[in-house]
LUMPA-929968 format. One record per residue (C-alpha): residue number from 1; residue in three letters; y, z, x. Coordinates in nm, 2 decimals. Example, Ala and Ser with C-alpha at 12.3 -4.5 7.8 and 13.67 -1.06 7.14 Angstrom:
LUMPA-929968
PT  resi  resn       v       w       u
PT     1   ALA   -0.45    0.78    1.23
PT     2   SER   -0.11    0.71    1.37
end
This chain:
LUMPA-929968
PT  resi  resn       v       w       u
PT     1   MET    0.27   -3.47    0.51
PT     2   SER   -0.05   -3.41    0.69
PT     3   VAL   -0.29   -3.68    0.74
PT     4   THR   -0.69   -3.67    0.81
PT     5   VAL   -0.90   -3.96    0.88
PT     6   ARG   -1.21   -3.92    0.68
PT     7   GLU   -1.40   -4.24    0.71
PT     8   HIS   -1.39   -4.55    0.89
PT     9   ILE   -1.65   -4.82    0.89
PT    10   CYS   -1.67   -5.18    1.04
PT    11   THR   -1.99   -5.38    0.96
PT    12   PRO   -2.00   -5.76    0.89
PT    13   ASP   -1.95   -5.70    0.53
PT    14   VAL   -1.69   -5.47    0.48
PT    15   LYS   -1.42   -5.28    0.73
PT    16   LEU   -1.30   -4.97    0.52
PT    17   LEU   -1.06   -4.66    0.64
PT    18   SER   -1.05   -4.38    0.42
PT    19   VAL   -0.78   -4.08    0.48
PT    20   SER   -0.65   -3.80    0.31
PT    21   LEU   -0.30   -3.69    0.22
PT    22   ARG   -0.15   -3.39    0.19
PT    23   PRO    0.23   -3.49    0.12
PT    24   PHE    0.50   -3.23    0.07
PT    25   TYR    0.54   -3.28   -0.29
PT    26   LEU    0.23   -3.34   -0.52
PT    27   PRO    0.17   -3.23   -0.88
PT    28   ARG   -0.03   -2.91   -0.90
PT    29   GLU   -0.32   -3.07   -1.07
PT    30   PHE   -0.38   -3.26   -0.77
PT    31   PRO   -0.49   -3.08   -0.42
PT    32   GLN   -0.48   -3.36   -0.22
PT    33   LEU   -0.49   -3.78   -0.23
PT    34   PHE   -0.79   -3.99   -0.11
PT    35   ILE   -0.68   -4.35    0.01
PT    36   THR   -0.92   -4.60    0.09
PT    37   VAL   -0.84   -4.92    0.28
PT    38   VAL   -1.10   -5.22    0.22
PT    39   TYR   -1.12   -5.56    0.34
PT    40   ILE   -1.43   -5.76    0.22
PT    41   HIS   -1.50   -6.06    0.42
PT    42   PRO   -1.52   -6.40    0.19
PT    43   ARG   -1.88   -6.46    0.29
PT    44   ALA   -2.00   -6.09    0.30
PT    45   HIS   -2.29   -6.01    0.10
PT    46   ALA   -2.12   -5.82   -0.21
PT    47   PRO   -2.42   -5.58   -0.32
PT    48   SER   -2.41   -5.44    0.07
PT    49   ALA   -2.02   -5.42    0.04
PT    50   CYS   -2.02   -5.24   -0.31
PT    51   LYS   -2.29   -4.98   -0.19
PT    52   THR   -2.11   -4.89    0.12
PT    53   VAL   -1.78   -4.86   -0.09
PT    54   TYR   -1.99   -4.64   -0.35
PT    55   ASP   -2.13   -4.39   -0.08
PT    56   VAL   -1.78   -4.33    0.06
PT    57   VAL   -1.66   -4.26   -0.30
PT    58   GLN   -1.90   -4.03   -0.34
PT    59   LYS   -1.86   -3.85   -0.02
PT    60   LEU   -1.48   -3.80   -0.09
PT    61   GLN   -1.54   -3.69   -0.44
PT    62   SER   -1.79   -3.41   -0.28
PT    63   ILE   -1.50   -3.28   -0.08
PT    64   SER   -1.25   -3.24   -0.34
PT    65   PRO   -1.36   -3.35   -0.71
PT    66   ASP   -1.03   -3.28   -0.82
PT    67   ALA   -0.83   -3.51   -0.59
PT    68   PRO   -0.73   -3.84   -0.70
PT    69   ALA   -0.90   -4.10   -0.49
PT    70   PHE   -0.75   -4.48   -0.47
PT    71   ILE   -0.93   -4.79   -0.32
PT    72   LEU   -0.69   -5.09   -0.21
PT    73   GLY   -0.72   -5.40   -0.03
PT    74   ASP   -0.87   -5.77   -0.02
PT    75   PHE   -1.16   -5.77   -0.20
PT    76   ASN   -1.19   -6.15   -0.22
PT    77   HIS   -1.53   -6.24   -0.47
PT    78   VAL   -1.62   -5.87   -0.50
PT    79   SER   -1.55   -5.68   -0.78
PT    80   LEU   -1.60   -5.28   -0.82
PT    81   LYS   -1.62   -5.27   -1.19
PT    82   LYS   -1.98   -5.17   -1.21
PT    83   THR   -2.00   -5.00   -0.89
PT    84   VAL   -1.75   -4.72   -0.97
PT    85   PRO   -1.70   -4.73   -1.36
PT    86   ASN   -1.50   -4.45   -1.40
PT    87   PHE   -1.23   -4.60   -1.14
PT    88   HIS   -0.93   -4.80   -1.33
PT    89   GLN   -0.79   -5.14   -1.17
PT    90   TYR   -0.41   -5.14   -1.16
PT    91   VAL   -0.36   -5.49   -1.04
PT    92   THR   -0.30   -5.74   -1.31
PT    93   CYS   -0.09   -6.01   -1.14
PT    94   PRO   -0.21   -6.27   -0.95
PT    95   THR   -0.18   -6.21   -0.57
PT    96   ARG   -0.30   -6.54   -0.41
PT    97   ARG   -0.18   -6.87   -0.61
PT    98   ASP   -0.35   -6.83   -0.93
PT    99   LYS   -0.62   -6.57   -0.82
PT   100   THR   -0.63   -6.20   -0.82
PT   101   LEU   -0.81   -6.10   -0.47
PT   102   ASP   -0.61   -5.81   -0.36
PT   103   LEU   -0.71   -5.50   -0.60
PT   104   CYS   -0.61   -5.15   -0.66
PT   105   TYR   -0.86   -4.90   -0.79
PT   106   GLY   -0.80   -4.53   -0.88
PT   107   SER   -0.95   -4.23   -1.05
PT   108   VAL   -0.65   -4.18   -1.25
PT   109   LYS   -0.60   -4.40   -1.55
PT   110   GLU   -0.29   -4.56   -1.63
PT   111   ALA   -0.13   -4.45   -1.28
PT   112   TYR    0.06   -4.74   -1.18
PT   113   LYS    0.18   -5.08   -1.34
PT   114   SER    0.19   -5.36   -1.10
PT   115   SER    0.43   -5.66   -1.05
PT   116   PRO    0.42   -5.96   -0.80
PT   117   LEU    0.69   -5.97   -0.49
PT   118   PRO    0.70   -6.27   -0.25
PT   119   PRO    0.48   -6.27    0.04
PT   120   LEU    0.58   -6.13    0.38
PT   121   GLY    0.65   -6.37    0.63
PT   122   HIS    0.44   -6.71    0.64
PT   123   GLY    0.18   -6.53    0.43
PT   124   ASP   -0.05   -6.67    0.17
PT   125   HIS   -0.09   -6.34   -0.02
PT   126   ASN    0.16   -6.22   -0.24
PT   127   CYS    0.30   -5.85   -0.24
PT   128   VAL    0.23   -5.61   -0.51
PT   129   TYR    0.48   -5.34   -0.64
PT   130   LEU    0.32   -5.06   -0.79
PT   131   MET    0.53   -4.86   -1.01
PT   132   PRO    0.41   -4.51   -1.08
PT   133   THR    0.39   -4.45   -1.45
PT   134   TYR    0.16   -4.13   -1.44
PT   135   ARG    0.35   -3.83   -1.61
PT   136   THR    0.20   -3.50   -1.49
PT   137   VAL    0.05   -3.24   -1.70
PT   138   LEU    0.33   -3.03   -1.71
PT   139   LYS    0.56   -3.31   -1.87
PT   140   ARG    0.26   -3.43   -2.09
PT   141   GLU    0.19   -3.11   -2.26
PT   142   LYS    0.41   -2.85   -2.41
PT   143   VAL    0.44   -2.46   -2.23
PT   144   SER    0.24   -2.23   -2.44
PT   145   THR    0.32   -1.86   -2.50
PT   146   LYS    0.06   -1.59   -2.58
PT   147   ASP    0.15   -1.22   -2.66
PT   148   THR   -0.05   -0.95   -2.48
PT   149   LYS   -0.08   -0.58   -2.50
PT   150   ASN    0.06   -0.42   -2.14
PT   151   TRP   -0.20   -0.15   -2.13
PT   152   THR   -0.02    0.07   -1.88
PT   153   GLU   -0.13    0.44   -1.75
PT   154   GLU    0.19    0.58   -1.97
PT   155   SER    0.09    0.40   -2.32
PT   156   VAL   -0.28    0.49   -2.29
PT   157   GLN   -0.20    0.84   -2.25
PT   158   ARG    0.03    0.81   -2.53
PT   159   LEU   -0.22    0.65   -2.75
PT   160   LYS   -0.47    0.91   -2.67
PT   161   ALA   -0.25    1.17   -2.77
PT   162   CYS   -0.17    1.02   -3.11
PT   163   PHE   -0.52    0.99   -3.20
PT   164   GLU   -0.57    1.34   -3.05
PT   165   CYS   -0.29    1.51   -3.31
PT   166   THR   -0.47    1.29   -3.63
PT   167   ASN   -0.64    1.45   -3.90
PT   168   TRP   -0.91    1.20   -3.95
PT   169   ASP   -1.08    1.41   -4.22
PT   170   MET   -0.78    1.35   -4.41
PT   171   PHE   -0.90    0.98   -4.46
PT   172   ILE   -1.26    1.07   -4.55
PT   173   LYS   -1.15    1.30   -4.81
PT   174   ALA   -0.87    1.08   -4.97
PT   175   CYS   -1.11    0.74   -4.97
PT   176   GLY   -1.39    0.97   -5.16
PT   177   GLY   -1.73    0.76   -5.13
PT   178   ASP   -1.55    0.42   -5.12
PT   179   LEU   -1.70    0.28   -4.81
PT   180   ASP   -1.50   -0.03   -4.81
PT   181   GLN   -1.14    0.15   -4.88
PT   182   LEU   -1.21    0.37   -4.60
PT   183   VAL   -1.32    0.10   -4.33
PT   184   ASP   -0.95   -0.07   -4.44
PT   185   VAL   -0.76    0.23   -4.40
PT   186   ILE   -0.88    0.36   -4.09
PT   187   CYS   -0.86    0.00   -3.94
PT   188   SER   -0.49   -0.05   -4.05
PT   189   TYR   -0.45    0.32   -3.93
PT   190   VAL   -0.54    0.23   -3.56
PT   191   ALA   -0.40   -0.11   -3.56
PT   192   TYR   -0.05    0.04   -3.66
PT   193   CYS   -0.10    0.32   -3.39
PT   194   ARG   -0.15    0.05   -3.11
PT   195   ASP    0.11   -0.16   -3.21
PT   196   MET    0.36    0.05   -3.22
PT   197   ILE    0.28    0.26   -2.92
PT   198   ILE    0.14   -0.03   -2.70
PT   199   PRO    0.41   -0.25   -2.55
PT   200   CYS    0.38   -0.61   -2.61
PT   201   LYS    0.46   -0.87   -2.38
PT   202   ARG    0.52   -1.26   -2.41
PT   203   VAL    0.35   -1.47   -2.10
PT   204   LYS    0.41   -1.84   -2.06
PT   205   MET    0.11   -2.05   -2.01
PT   206   TYR    0.16   -2.38   -1.82
PT   207   SER   -0.10   -2.64   -1.86
PT   208   ASN   -0.11   -2.73   -1.50
PT   209   ASN   -0.16   -2.39   -1.36
PT   210   LYS   -0.52   -2.28   -1.18
PT   211   PRO   -0.66   -2.00   -1.29
PT   212   TRP   -0.65   -1.85   -0.95
PT   213   VAL   -0.26   -1.89   -0.90
PT   214   THR   -0.09   -1.54   -0.91
PT   215   LYS    0.27   -1.43   -0.88
PT   216   SER    0.23   -1.37   -0.50
PT   217   VAL    0.11   -1.72   -0.45
PT   218   LYS    0.43   -1.85   -0.67
PT   219   ALA    0.64   -1.65   -0.46
PT   220   CYS    0.50   -1.81   -0.15
PT   221   ILE    0.55   -2.15   -0.31
PT   222   GLN    0.91   -2.07   -0.39
PT   223   THR    0.98   -1.94   -0.03
PT   224   LYS    0.83   -2.27    0.13
PT   225   LYS    1.06   -2.49   -0.08
PT   226   LEU    1.34   -2.28    0.01
PT   227   ALA    1.27   -2.32    0.36
PT   228   PHE    1.24   -2.67    0.33
PT   229   LYS    1.59   -2.71    0.19
PT   230   HIS    1.79   -2.43    0.38
PT   231   GLY    1.55   -2.30    0.67
PT   232   THR    1.47   -2.42    1.00
PT   233   ALA    1.16   -2.57    1.15
PT   234   SER    0.98   -2.25    1.25
PT   235   GLU    1.07   -2.10    0.92
PT   236   LEU    0.92   -2.38    0.75
PT   237   TYR    0.61   -2.37    0.94
PT   238   THR    0.57   -1.97    0.87
PT   239   ALA    0.62   -2.02    0.52
PT   240   LYS    0.33   -2.30    0.50
PT   241   LYS    0.11   -2.07    0.70
PT   242   ASP    0.17   -1.77    0.47
PT   243   LEU    0.10   -1.99    0.16
PT   244   LYS   -0.20   -2.12    0.31
PT   245   ILE   -0.31   -1.74    0.35
PT   246   GLU   -0.21   -1.63    0.04
PT   247   ILE   -0.41   -1.92   -0.15
PT   248   LEU   -0.73   -1.84    0.03
PT   249   ARG   -0.69   -1.48   -0.07
PT   250   ALA   -0.62   -1.55   -0.43
PT   251   LYS   -0.93   -1.78   -0.46
PT   252   GLN   -1.14   -1.51   -0.28
PT   253   ASP   -1.02   -1.27   -0.55
PT   254   TYR   -1.10   -1.50   -0.85
PT   255   LYS   -1.45   -1.58   -0.69
PT   256   SER   -1.49   -1.19   -0.66
PT   257   ILE   -1.41   -1.14   -1.04
PT   258   LEU   -1.62   -1.41   -1.15
PT   259   GLU   -1.92   -1.27   -0.94
PT   260   ASN   -1.85   -0.93   -1.10
PT   261   LYS   -1.87   -1.10   -1.43
PT   262   MET   -2.19   -1.26   -1.35
PT   263   ALA   -2.35   -0.91   -1.22
PT   264   ALA   -2.23   -0.74   -1.54
PT   265   ASN   -2.40   -1.01   -1.75
PT   266   ASN   -2.08   -1.13   -1.92
PT   267   LEU   -2.22   -1.48   -1.91
PT   268   GLY   -1.95   -1.61   -2.17
PT   269   SER   -1.64   -1.48   -1.98
PT   270   ALA   -1.84   -1.63   -1.66
PT   271   TRP   -1.88   -1.97   -1.80
PT   272   SER   -1.52   -2.00   -1.92
PT   273   SER   -1.40   -1.92   -1.56
PT   274   MET   -1.64   -2.18   -1.41
PT   275   LYS   -1.54   -2.43   -1.65
PT   276   ALA   -1.15   -2.34   -1.56
PT   277   ILE   -1.25   -2.39   -1.18
PT   278   ALA   -1.41   -2.72   -1.24
PT   279   SER   -1.15   -2.84   -1.48
PT   280   ILE   -1.38   -2.89   -1.75
PT   281   SER   -1.23   -2.97   -2.08
PT   282   ASN   -1.37   -2.84   -2.44
PT   283   SER   -1.39   -3.19   -2.56
PT   284   LYS   -1.72   -3.24   -2.75
PT   285   ASN   -1.92   -3.48   -2.55
PT   286   ILE   -2.21   -3.68   -2.74
PT   287   SER   -2.54   -3.65   -2.55
PT   288   THR   -2.87   -3.79   -2.61
PT   289   VAL   -3.20   -3.54   -2.56
PT   290   ILE   -3.49   -3.72   -2.49
PT   291   LEU   -3.81   -3.53   -2.58
PT   292   GLU   -4.17   -3.64   -2.52
PT   293   ASN   -4.40   -3.70   -2.83
PT   294   PHE   -4.11   -3.78   -3.04
PT   295   ASP   -4.05   -4.14   -3.13
PT   296   SER   -3.73   -4.13   -3.35
PT   297   ASP   -3.49   -3.84   -3.44
PT   298   SER   -3.67   -3.81   -3.80
PT   299   ASP   -4.00   -3.74   -3.62
PT   300   LEU   -3.84   -3.49   -3.44
PT   301   ALA   -3.64   -3.33   -3.77
PT   302   ASN   -4.01   -3.30   -3.96
PT   303   ALA   -4.16   -3.15   -3.67
PT   304   LEU   -3.86   -2.88   -3.65
PT   305   ASN   -3.89   -2.84   -4.05
PT   306   ASN   -4.28   -2.74   -4.00
PT   307   PHE   -4.23   -2.50   -3.72
PT   308   PHE   -3.94   -2.30   -3.90
PT   309   CYS   -4.09   -2.35   -4.25
PT   310   ARG   -4.42   -2.21   -4.11
PT   311   PHE   -4.36   -1.85   -4.27
PT   312   ASP   -4.35   -1.98   -4.61
PT   313   THR   -4.73   -1.99   -4.58
PT   314   TYR   -4.76   -1.61   -4.54
PT   315   ASP   -4.67   -1.35   -4.83
PT   316   PHE   -4.45   -1.08   -4.68
PT   317   SER   -4.43   -0.88   -4.99
PT   318   THR   -4.66   -0.59   -4.87
PT   319   VAL   -4.44   -0.57   -4.54
PT   320   ARG   -4.12   -0.58   -4.72
PT   321   GLN   -4.25   -0.30   -4.95
PT   322   GLU   -4.33   -0.08   -4.66
PT   323   LEU   -4.01   -0.15   -4.48
PT   324   SER   -3.82   -0.04   -4.79
PT   325   HIS   -4.01    0.26   -4.84
PT   326   LYS   -3.94    0.37   -4.48
PT   327   LEU   -3.56    0.30   -4.50
PT   328   ALA   -3.53    0.47   -4.84
PT   329   ASP   -3.69    0.78   -4.64
PT   330   GLN   -3.35    0.94   -4.45
PT   331   ASN   -3.56    1.14   -4.22
PT   332   HIS   -3.68    0.83   -4.04
PT   333   PHE   -3.32    0.76   -3.95
PT   334   THR   -3.13    1.03   -3.80
PT   335   ILE   -2.73    0.92   -3.69
PT   336   GLU   -2.58    1.18   -3.45
PT   337   GLU   -2.26    1.15   -3.25
PT   338   GLY   -2.40    1.04   -2.94
PT   339   ASN   -2.57    0.74   -3.11
PT   340   VAL   -2.19    0.64   -3.27
PT   341   GLU   -2.04    0.71   -2.92
PT   342   LYS   -2.26    0.48   -2.75
PT   343   ALA   -2.22    0.21   -3.04
PT   344   LEU   -1.88    0.22   -2.96
PT   345   SER   -1.85    0.22   -2.58
PT   346   SER   -2.06   -0.09   -2.61
PT   347   VAL   -1.82   -0.29   -2.78
PT   348   ASN   -1.76   -0.64   -2.63
PT   349   SER   -1.42   -0.77   -2.67
PT   350   ASN   -1.49   -1.12   -2.62
PT   351   LYS   -1.74   -1.12   -2.89
PT   352   SER   -1.67   -1.12   -3.26
PT   353   LEU   -1.89   -0.78   -3.32
PT   354   VAL   -1.96   -0.63   -3.66
PT   355   LEU   -2.09   -0.29   -3.68
PT   356   THR   -2.18   -0.09   -3.99
PT   357   ILE   -1.82    0.01   -4.08
PT   358   TYR   -1.59   -0.17   -3.85
PT   359   VAL   -1.52   -0.53   -3.80
PT   360   VAL   -1.42   -0.52   -3.47
PT   361   ASP   -1.23   -0.82   -3.33
PT   362   CYS   -0.85   -0.77   -3.27
PT   363   LEU   -0.94   -0.36   -3.24
PT   364   SER   -1.26   -0.38   -3.00
PT   365   TYR   -1.04   -0.29   -2.69
PT   366   VAL   -0.93    0.03   -2.84
PT   367   LEU   -1.25    0.13   -3.01
PT   368   ARG   -1.43    0.12   -2.66
PT   369   ASN   -1.22    0.29   -2.44
PT   370   PHE   -1.16    0.54   -2.68
PT   371   ALA   -1.48    0.60   -2.85
PT   372   GLN   -1.45    0.95   -2.82
PT   373   PHE   -1.19    1.01   -3.08
PT   374   PHE   -1.36    0.79   -3.34
PT   375   THR   -1.70    0.96   -3.27
PT   376   THR   -1.66    1.28   -3.48
PT   377   PHE   -1.51    1.15   -3.81
PT   378   SER   -1.70    0.82   -3.77
PT   379   THR   -2.05    0.96   -3.79
PT   380   SER   -2.02    1.08   -4.17
PT   381   PRO   -1.92    0.74   -4.30
PT   382   TYR   -2.24    0.58   -4.10
PT   383   LYS   -2.44    0.82   -4.29
PT   384   LEU   -2.28    0.71   -4.61
PT   385   SER   -2.33    0.37   -4.53
PT   386   MET   -2.70    0.43   -4.47
PT   387   SER   -2.75    0.63   -4.79
PT   388   GLN   -2.58    0.37   -4.98
PT   389   ASN   -2.79    0.09   -4.86
PT   390   ALA   -3.11    0.31   -4.91
PT   391   GLY   -2.99    0.35   -5.28
PT   392   ARG   -2.95   -0.04   -5.33
PT   393   MET   -3.32   -0.07   -5.17
PT   394   GLN   -3.46    0.15   -5.44
end
């Protein structure tokens, strides 16, 4: 177990020692542990002592936000309930006669259950036994499975060959001018080819897995466990060193992936990755927005209604009539194969994008990467869709 001293303070009000612990076994959701031992003098100035403890807690949380922090010791007349409101107090039994002076605060809810024990020697403070009641995320939550497509080079080439030998004009002739039927037939055929050719694999997703944990990291963890059980001291040292290097490499690779998403303007996926790193849940938090010049929510709602309903005071009938004439004239809109290929190639698989004749949600990857096969036969349905819409406008 590695121990590092993080802070030590000795003032007339408080004596404090903070260390970080990294035992051999630790739940995967916890990178390390912060333990702070505190003694506050019975005549100490309570606000000053609380301020010192608060500053130390903030410093520790800035080092590792995911690491649990525990504060224990003899607090006498001081309470940290208002100083660190997100910490929980575990000691519920008296520690000196009928008073509870020795406390233990922690950032993990319901982590321990306290029970009193006799004092040591001639001491007047009872010992407190903290029995762990925390259940790891791996035990609390079930293992989820996810079916993914294994897009190997061989399977992609087979799918391309399938699309190349397909007579796409047959679908257009069979459906005639029914655009809805054509959409359903083509999407069903593409999905059928994808499901038949691209192999599917089922992946287990554990709730305590970090996004940067890869197969190589897990292999190093397993090697470290075997070295601890059956290996020598030198083998264990080597396994620890290799694991540390592999974790740093995996985190750097995940950082590069996140930076590439930001550079490619893929903000949705980048933000999801950021939330995964910061362990931010998707729970809905109620937040209060304070805006100036509005005394109540009703005033803000009325102002928004007036803003968005301002277009009702203007007559847009002339503009709508001009736009209808332009749309009815097919010469103003020319759809070529290059336009269709560009539209299909820009499909974002992370968004539910609706095109003119395709609802691409599960087929977005196929449409984006095989756009050249759908360009020729997709141009005529696009034109058919434009002609039908123009007919409705007239």
